C-alpha positions in Angstrom: -40.4 38.9 -22.1 -38.5 36.3 -24.2 -36.3 39.1 -25.5 -34.9 39.7 -22.1 -34.9 36.0 -21.0 -38.0 36.1 -19.0 -41.1 34.2 -18.5 -44.8 35.0 -17.5 -47.3 32.4 -16.2 -50.9 33.0 -15.3 -53.3 30.9 -13.3 -56.9 32.0 -13.2 -60.0 30.7 -11.6 -63.4 32.3 -12.8 -65.0 34.3 -9.8 -61.9 33.9 -7.6 -59.1 35.9 -9.4 -55.8 35.4 -11.0 -52.2 34.8 -10.1 -49.5 36.1 -12.4 -45.9 35.3 -12.0 -43.0 36.7 -14.0 -39.3 35.8 -14.0 -36.7 38.1 -15.4 -32.9 37.9 -15.4 -31.3 40.5 -13.3 -27.9 41.3 -12.1 -27.3 42.3 -8.4 -27.3 46.1 -7.9 -25.3 48.0 -5.2 -27.3 48.5 -2.0 -28.8 51.8 -1.6 -30.3 52.9 1.8 -33.2 55.2 1.6 -34.7 56.9 4.5 -38.0 57.7 2.8 -39.0 54.1 1.9 -42.7 53.6 2.3 -43.1 49.9 1.8 -40.5 47.4 3.2 -39.4 45.1 0.6 -37.5 42.2 2.1 -34.4 41.1 0.2 -35.0 43.5 -2.7 -32.9 46.6 -3.3 -33.3 48.0 -6.9 -32.7 47.1 -10.5 -29.3 47.4 -11.8 -28.2 51.1 -12.7 -28.5 52.0 -16.3 -31.2 49.4 -16.9 -34.8 50.5 -17.7 -37.7 48.0 -17.5 -41.4 49.0 -18.2 -43.9 47.0 -16.3 -47.6 47.2 -17.3 -49.8 46.5 -14.3 -53.3 45.2 -15.3 -55.5 45.1 -12.2 -59.0 46.3 -11.9 -58.8 46.8 -8.2 -57.4 50.3 -7.7 -55.8 49.6 -4.2 -53.9 46.5 -5.6 -52.8 48.6 -8.6 -51.6 51.4 -6.4 -49.7 49.0 -4.1 -47.9 47.2 -7.0 -47.1 50.5 -8.6 -45.5 51.8 -5.3 -43.5 48.7 -4.7 -42.1 48.4 -8.3 -41.3 52.1 -8.6 -39.3 52.0 -5.4 -37.2 49.2 -7.1 -36.6 51.5 -10.0 -39.1 50.1 -12.6 -41.1 52.3 -14.9 -44.8 51.4 -14.2 -47.9 52.0 -16.2 -51.2 51.1 -14.5 -54.2 51.4 -16.9 -57.5 51.2 -15.3 -59.4 49.1 -17.6 -59.1 46.7 -20.6 -59.6 49.4 -23.3 -56.6 51.4 -21.9 -54.6 48.1 -21.8 -55.2 47.5 -25.6 -54.5 51.0 -26.4 -51.1 50.9 -24.7 
């Protein structure tokens, strides 16, 4: 993340879960109206054209992983969502 001016923080409580936050520097992109949006994303349109960002979703709950995948893909990110720790390490 430091290569693109970003930062990742993680707060975790045993038995309750984790909260991961990331910040990356992005420029505003032109608005694109899509009639096939599945999930409304308030205030977010997409990443800037010509930019490619790969986001690795590490989440053991398949519903959470699917939701994050759909939201981030709609914004134009490339997403990988391994199902377990072994797959994460392999990636």
